[in-house]
C-alpha positions in Angstrom: -5.3 -27.4 -0.3 -7.4 -24.5 -1.3 -9.4 -22.9 1.5 -13.2 -22.8 0.9 -15.1 -19.9 2.5 -18.8 -20.4 3.4 -19.2 -17.0 5.0 -18.3 -13.4 4.0 -14.7 -12.7 4.6 -14.0 -9.6 6.8 -10.9 -7.7 5.7 -9.1 -4.4 6.4 -7.4 -2.1 3.9 -5.1 0.9 4.2 -4.8 4.2 2.3 -1.2 4.9 3.4 0.1 8.4 3.0 3.8 9.2 3.1 5.4 12.5 4.1 5.1 13.7 0.4 1.3 13.2 0.6 1.6 10.3 -1.9 -0.6 7.2 -1.5 0.7 3.6 -1.8 -0.8 1.4 -4.4 0.2 -2.3 -4.8 -0.2 -4.4 -8.0 -1.9 -7.6 -7.0 -2.0 -11.0 -8.8 -5.2 -11.8 -6.9 -6.9 -8.7 -8.4 -6.0 -9.4 -12.1 -2.6 -7.7 -11.8 -4.4 -4.4 -11.0 -3.5 -1.8 -8.4 -5.2 -2.0 -5.0 -4.6 -0.8 -1.5 -2.7 -3.1 0.9 -4.7 -5.1 3.4 -6.0 -8.5 4.4 -8.1 -10.7 6.7 -8.9 -10.0 10.3 -8.0 -13.0 12.4 -10.3 -14.5 15.0 -10.0 -12.4 18.2 -8.0 -9.7 16.5 -9.0 -6.0 16.7 -9.5 -4.3 13.3 -6.8 -1.7 13.8 -4.4 -4.4 15.0 -5.2 -6.5 11.9 -4.5 -3.4 9.8 -1.1 -2.8 11.3 -0.2 -6.5 11.0 -1.3 -6.7 7.3 0.4 -3.5 6.3 3.6 -4.6 8.0 3.4 -8.1 6.4 2.7 -6.8 2.9 4.7 -3.6 2.8 7.1 -3.6 5.7 5.7 -0.2 6.7 4.8 1.1 10.2 1.6 3.2 10.2 0.0 5.7 12.6 -2.9 8.3 12.7 -5.3 5.5 11.7 -8.9 6.8 10.7 -11.8 4.6 9.6 -13.0 6.0 6.3 -15.1 3.4 4.4 -17.0 0.1 4.3 -17.4 -1.8 1.1 -19.0 -5.1 0.1 -17.8 -7.2 -2.9 -19.7 -10.3 -3.8 -18.1 -12.5 -6.5 -16.1 -9.7 -8.2 -15.0 -10.8 -11.7 -11.7 -9.0 -11.0 -10.7 -11.3 -8.1 -9.0 -14.6 -8.9 -11.7 -16.7 -7.2 -15.4 -16.4 -6.3 -15.5 -14.7 -2.9 -17.7 -12.5 -0.8 -15.7 -9.8 1.0 -16.5 -7.1 3.5 -13.8 -4.4 3.3 -13.2 -2.1 6.2 -10.9 0.6 5.0 -8.7 3.1 6.9 -6.6 6.1 6.0 -3.2 6.3 7.8 0.2 7.8 7.6 3.8 6.5 7.5 7.1 8.2 7.9 8.8 5.8 5.4 9.2 5.6 1.7 10.9 2.2 1.8 8.4 -0.5 0.8 9.3 -4.2 1.2 6.7 -6.2 -0.6 5.8 -9.8 0.3 4.6 -12.4 -2.3 1.1 -10.9 -2.4 2.1 -8.0 -4.7 4.4 -7.7 -7.8 5.1 -4.0 -7.6 4.1 -0.8 -5.9 3.8 2.9 -6.6 3.7 6.0 -4.5 1.1 8.1 -6.3 -0.1 11.7 -5.8 -3.9 11.8 -5.2 -4.6 13.6 -8.5 -2.9 10.8 -10.5 -4.5 7.8 -8.8 -7.4 7.4 -11.2 -5.0 7.2 -14.2 -3.8 3.8 -12.7 -5.3 0.4 -13.6 -7.3 0.0 -10.3 -8.8 -3.4 -9.3 -12.0 -4.4 -7.6 -13.9 -1.6 -5.9 -10.7 0.6 -5.8 -11.6 2.9 -8.6 -15.1 3.7 -7.2 -13.6 4.0 -3.8 -10.9 6.6 -4.8 -13.4 8.5 -7.0 -15.6 9.0 -3.9 -12.6 9.6 -1.6 -11.1 12.3 -3.8 -14.5 13.9 -4.4 -15.0 14.4 -0.7 -11.7 16.3 -0.3 -10.3 13.4 1.8 -12.7 14.4 4.5 -12.8 10.8 6.0 -16.3 10.4 4.9 -17.5 6.9 5.7 -19.1 5.4 2.6 -20.6 2.1 1.7 -20.1 0.7 -1.8 -21.7 -2.5 -3.1 -20.2 -4.7 -5.8 -22.1 -7.7 -7.1 -21.4 -10.1 -9.9 -22.9 -9.0 -13.3 -22.9 -5.3 -12.4 
């Protein structure tokens, strides 16, 4: 049975940087087969960083460290998402020592991408706007807020 949400869904996402300074993008069916950063829902009683570690491990098999909060986004009924949902995205930048990604069923493929090549990818949801801002600030961990509403 499909779960119906009556409140905004709070999620975490990760910009994961490997030792070659490449960033992980995952192609998601939920986001119209576009590339997004890994992440997912915070469970009741779970701390945000714990949710981030859990979601990254579940979706990619990667262990992460040096976790820094970088951004807060809101997406209301994005036409790029497979269903009508209201999300609050809490995003972090973090590192991994591994290159070996093991995807679960939430992504079809992945790419390790150098920062100057990211905007050439087909990015889903708020991801393009997010990386445009992130790259413009010189990866300074600026905390930004983006809004995405249906029809805009």
